[in-house]
N, C-alpha and C positions, 0 to 999 in steps of 0.2 A: 573246579568241579563243577558240570555242565550236565543239565538233566534236559532232554527235549521230548515234549508232551506228546508231540503227534507226530505221525506221518509226514504232517503237510507242512511241521514246522521243520526250520533248517536251520543247521550250526550255522552260526555268524562268525566269517573267516575272517577278522582282523588281527591287526598286529596287538592289541589290545587283550585277548581272550588267552594267545599265544607263549607271549615270553610274560616275566613281570621281574622289574628289578626296580629299585626304588628313582631312578632317575625318568620311568616314563609309568608312575602307576595307573591300574586299571579303570577308564573312566564313566561315568556317569549317563545313564542312558537323558539324563533332564540338563534341559540349555538353560535354567537358570535352576541352582540350588539354592535350599534353605540354609540360611546362617546355622541353624544347630546342626552340631557332629549327627544326630545319632535323629532321621526324620523319617516320616513313609509318608509319599504321595503319590495317587494317578494324574495320570493328564492322558489325551486323547491318543490316538492311534496317530502312530508314526506311520508314515506311507509309504517313505522309503525301504523300512525292513521287515522282512519276515519276521514270522512270530518265534519265540525263544526265550527259555529260561533260564539264569544265568545266577548261580549262588559261587559266590567271592568271599575266601578268609583272608583278609590282608594283616598280619600277627603283627608287621611292625608299625601300621597306621592304627592299632587297636580297631581293623574296622569289616562289620561283617556284611556285605551287598545282595540282595536280591532284590534281584532284576527280571520283572518277567514284563517282556514287551508283545505287543498287539495281542492278547489271548478276550476270549468270551467272558462273561462272568464264570460258567461252568467251568471253566478250567483255572481259574482261580482259586474255585474251592477244591478241584480234585487234585493241586498240587498242596494248598494248606492241611489237607485232610491226609496227605500222603498218598492220593493215590494214582497208579501207571494213566498218563496218556490217553493209552489205546483204551481207557472205561468206556464200553459203549451208552453212546447217547441213550436208546431204547431203553437204557435202566434210571433214566433222567424222570421223573415225576413234578412236573409245574403245574400248583395249584393256585387259583385265583387270581390268574393273571396271564397275558399272552406269551406263550412259549419264545415266541419268536427273542424277544427283549435278551433269554439268556443261552439257548439252545440255537442254531440254526436246522433247518430242514427242511424238501420241499418246498412247501406251503408259504413259509417266509419270503420267496420272492427271488431275484438277481442275487448271488452272495456279494458280489465288489458294491453293491448301494448297502446292504447290509454289514458289511465290514464296516465300512463306513461312520455308521452311526451304532455299531455294538461292541466292536475292540476296545480296549482298553491298556494303556500302559497303569504299571505300575514298581514302585521301588522303594524299600527296607534297607535302614541302614540300622545297624544295632552293633553293640561291642564286640569283639573277633570269640570271645570265649562264650556266647551266645549259643545254647544248643538247639538243635534241630525239633524238639517238640518248643519250646521257647516262644520262637521264631514262628513256627505255625501257628501256632496260640495268637503270636500277636497281629500274624496277615489274619487267620477269622477275624478277629475283634475290629482291625482295620475295613473288611470288606459288608460287615454287618452292620458299621457305624457307615457307610457308603451309601451301601445299594439297599441298606434296610431287608432285609432278607433274611427268613429262619429256614438255613440249609442243614440236613439231618443225613448220615446213613444210617439206612436201617436193614436187616434180614429179612428175608420173604423164602416162603417155601415153594420152590416150583416143579410141576410135576417132570420127571426126567426120563420117563418109558411110559407106553400106555400098551395096551391090548387090546383085544377085539374079546369081551367078555357074553359067548355063546348063550349062555343059560339065563343071561339078564336082557342079552342083545343089544348093549350099547358096550361103549370104550370105557374101560378101565384101568387107574393109575396103579403100576408096579413098585415103579423105587421117585425118589422125590429128594432133591438137592435144594441147597440152600446157596443164596448169592444176596451180592449187596445191592442196594439200590439208594440214589441219591433222590430227597424228594425237595422241591424247592418253592416255596410260597410265600406271600408280603408277611411282614411280623407286623402286629395289630398294636398301631398306636392308640395308647393312652394319652386322657387329656387330663 
């Protein structure tokens, strides 16, 4: 199963993802794989690839491989929380640190330069029977260990509609709705 996270992510069209058989197993994105059968590892940007995510379950080899390629930190968290890649970056709030480390905005400068220092790849292999909630939690644990961040999803009330109240002489809210926001802040390290 392949999950595309954003419009800018492209589907990687190679034989390894189009067909599966024992003679030609699906390949890892890692050039040098750890000795362990089950592992998780971050690597720097793979410049020759577009961003994509891929979840492959191989029952014969008893491996579930999750590959998240060329993604920003917030995109890893979106995947781990099971949110859509179309989640608006305007609803991502970064506290006590530089927003450009996690989310690219116009203030962050040239996108090509930003990508070279702020995109990563991640690969996780687990037993094939691993459930989605379990691997999502494992990804969250790895992200927290690697980046030392406290990332939470919160619900906030937002005004949906306003009208001008002539008696009061100012706008007044007529309806509200709830929306999900993501907050990112560095973990407080205890010594």
